[in-house]
N, C-alpha and C positions, 0 to 999 in steps of 0.2 A: 451539486449542492449538498448532497448527503455526505460525500467523502470529504469535501472541504470543511464542512462544519464539524465532522468527526475529529479533524485535527485540532480544532479549538476545544472540543469536549475532552480530548485526551489531556490537554494542558490543565483543565479543571480537575480531572481525575488524579493527575500527578500531584496536585496540591495536598491531598490527604491520604492517597493510597500509594503503596510501594509500586514501582513500575511493572514488574513481572506479575505481581499479585493482581493489580488492577486489570492488566491485559488478560490474564488467565480467567478471572471471574467473568469478564465481559464475554469471552468466547465460550465459556462453559454454559452460561445461561442462553446465549444466542444459539448454540448448537442444540440445546434442548428444544427450543422453538422449532428448529428445522427438523429434528427427529420426530416431533409431533406431526409435522406436515408429511414426513415420509410415511409414518404409520397410517395417517388419514388417507393418503393417496395409494397406499399399498405398493409403493415403488420398489422395484428390484434393485438390489445392491450390485455394484460393479464386480466383475470377476477377471481373473487373469491379469493381463497387462494394464487394463483400466483401473483395477483395484490398486496396484502399486503406483500407478501414475497419480491417482487421486490422493494417496498418502503423501507422495512427493509434493503435490500441489499444496497440501495442508502444511507440510514442513516449511516450504518456502513462503507461502502467502500469509500464514498465521503465526507460525512459531518464530522463524528467523526475522521476517519483515517487521513484525510487531514487537518482538523482543528488542530489536535495535531501535525502532521508532519510539516506543515508550521510554526506553532508557535515555535516548538522546533528547527527547522532548522535555525532560526535566529542566534543561537549561535553554535549549534552542527555542526561540519565539515561534508562535504559530505561523506568522507570515514567512519567516525564513524557512521553516520546515516545509510549508506548503509549496514554496517555490522550488526547493530542492527536489521534492517529489514530482514536480512538473517535468523533470528531466527523464521520467520513466519511458516516454515514447522513444526518445533518442537511445536510451540504454537498451530498449527492446530491439531496436534496429541493429545495434552493435552486437548484442548477444545472439541474435538470429544469424548474423554473419559468422560469429565464432562457432556456432553449432552447424554451420554449413547449410542453413536453411534459406539464406538470402545472400545476394551479392553485396559487398560493401563498396560504396561509392565515395569518391573524394568529397562530395557534398556532405555526407554523413560525418566524416572525420572533421571537416571544417566546422560543422554545426556543433560537434562535441567540444571542440576547443573554445568556441564562443560561449557555449553554455557553462562550461567549467570556469571560464574567466568571470562569468556573471556570478556564479556561486561564490567564487573567491572575493569578488567585490562586495557582495552582500555580507559575507562573513567577516569582513575587515573590522567594522565597527563593533560587531558582536564579540569578536575575539579580543578586542581591546578592552572589553568590559569583563563580565563574569562568565562568559561562555567559553568552554575549553574546546580545543581543536578536536579532541576525541568525540565530543558530543555531536559536532557537525558531521564528522566522518561516520558516526552511527546512523544518522539520517540518510547519508549517501548509501550506506550498506543496506538500509531498509528499502530504499528506492531500487537498488540492484536486485534484491530478493524479490520484490514485487514484479520487476520486469521479467525475471527468470520464471516466476510463477505463470506469467502470461504465456510464455513459450510452452510450458508444460500443458496448459489448458488448450493451446492450439493443437497439440498432439492428441488430446482427448476431445476431439471434435464432437463426439456423441455424448459427452458428459451431460448428465441431468443437473440443472441448476440447484435443485433442492438437495438431492443425494450427495452430489459432489461437495457442496459446502457443509452439509451435516457431518460428513466424514472429515473434511479438511479442518473445520473448526474444532471438532473433537480432538483431533491429533494436535492442533495448535494449543488448545486449552490444557491438555495433559502435559505437553512439553513446557509450557509457560509456568504452570503451577509447580512442576518438578524443579524448574530453574529457580523459582521463588523460594522453594524449600532449601535448595542448595546454597542460595545467596543469604539465607537467614533472614528473609524479610518478615516483617510483622504482618500477620493476617488480620487486619482490622477493617471495620466498616466505616463508611464516610460519616463525618460529623455534621457538616453544614448542608442545608437544603440545596445549595447550588451544585455541590458535588454529587449528591444523590440524583438530582435531575440529569446531570451530565452522564453519569454511569447508566441510568435507566435509558437515556436516549441512545447511548452506544449499544446497549444490549438489543433494543428494538430495531435500530437502524441497520445494524450489521447484517442480519439475514437479508433484508431488502436490498442493500447495496451489493452484496456479493452474488445474490441470485440474478440481479440485473446484469452484473459484469459477465457472469458465465453465459447468460442468455445472449448478450451482445457478441461475445467472442466466438460463439458457435456459428454466428452469421457473418462474421467479419474476420480479419486477420488479427494476430496478436498485436502487431504494431497499430493497426487501425483502432482496435478497442482501447488501447492504452492512451489514445489522444485525450481521453477524459482528464488525465492528470494535468494537462496544460491549464485547465480551468480551476484547479485547486487554489492557486494563489489569490484569485479574485475573492473567493469566499473566506479563505483563512486569514488574509491580510486585514480585510474589513472586519471579520468576526473577532480577530485578536485585538484589534484597536478598540472595537465597541464594547466587547464583553470582558476582556482581560486588561484593558488599559495599556496594551503594548504600543510602544512608539513606532511610528512609521518613519524610519531614519532615511537620511539622504542616500546612504549606501544601498538600502533596500530599493529605493526609487530608481537608482542608477543600475543596480545589478539585476533586478527582476526582468526588465525589458531585454537585457542581454541574454538571460536564460531562455526566455520565450522566443527571442530571435534565433538563438542557436537551435532550439528544438524545431522551430518552423523550417529553418534551412536544412537541418539534418534529417528530419523525419516527415515533415508535412508538406514540403514545397512541391512534391510531385503531384501530378494531376489526380492520382488515385492512391489509396493506401497500398503499401508494398505487399505483394502476394507472397505468402509463405508456403512453400511446397513441402508437404509432409505426406508420407505414406499413410493410407487409411488404416485405422485400427481394426484388428480382426475380431475384437470382442466389443460388446455394446452394453449400454445401461438402459433398462426398460423405463 
């Protein structure tokens, strides 16, 4: 619910804020909330391999994923964006195989083909209008970065939800704001109440969302925890139609079930979540 509604809120943010600036401000304030929690809990910071793994998680999960997502979401409707993000579980399975963490099965490959066909179907009517191919590809890149971030978190099995995200969001915020400066974006505040509400919601919701994600992934596999992404379209399609007035097109109605079917076949149809075998980390977070 939080993540799916965030997709809609990003569309509101992009109405008045430049994409990298909007994402950078979001995570700068969200990380401040988390650092306050770190200080209150007197949590220990990660060291050694965990420290660099946490920084890598921040680059993938907050810098790359949200740079691509905010930029692509300027044109891509919330419903389409949410459905593309629903492919993260399948991408996680494929990336785990590439990293040699899981075996790749024919079922996963077939599911990937069906899911990508669904994305192509959904994109057809959008691309015939004002949405450019590169915007859709940016959302695909965002989903890929999010999937890889899940793999990194699986390696950091002892990662503390608060500390990991405080560091990760700080890294992401710094990178996004630097990107905003390099792109020459205008650093302006929202003008309308609806955008103020959306930005405030994103700032408050982000720490909750990512603390929950890290908490879950410590107790499950990367692929298992990524199954939440399959639920995104339910919230983003309805939210986009209700709050943003986005049309629910025929291609979306046809393509979305194809994506979900591909994800189910490729990543979810086994009796249990795929086990990811990873050597335990030698360092820990208190």
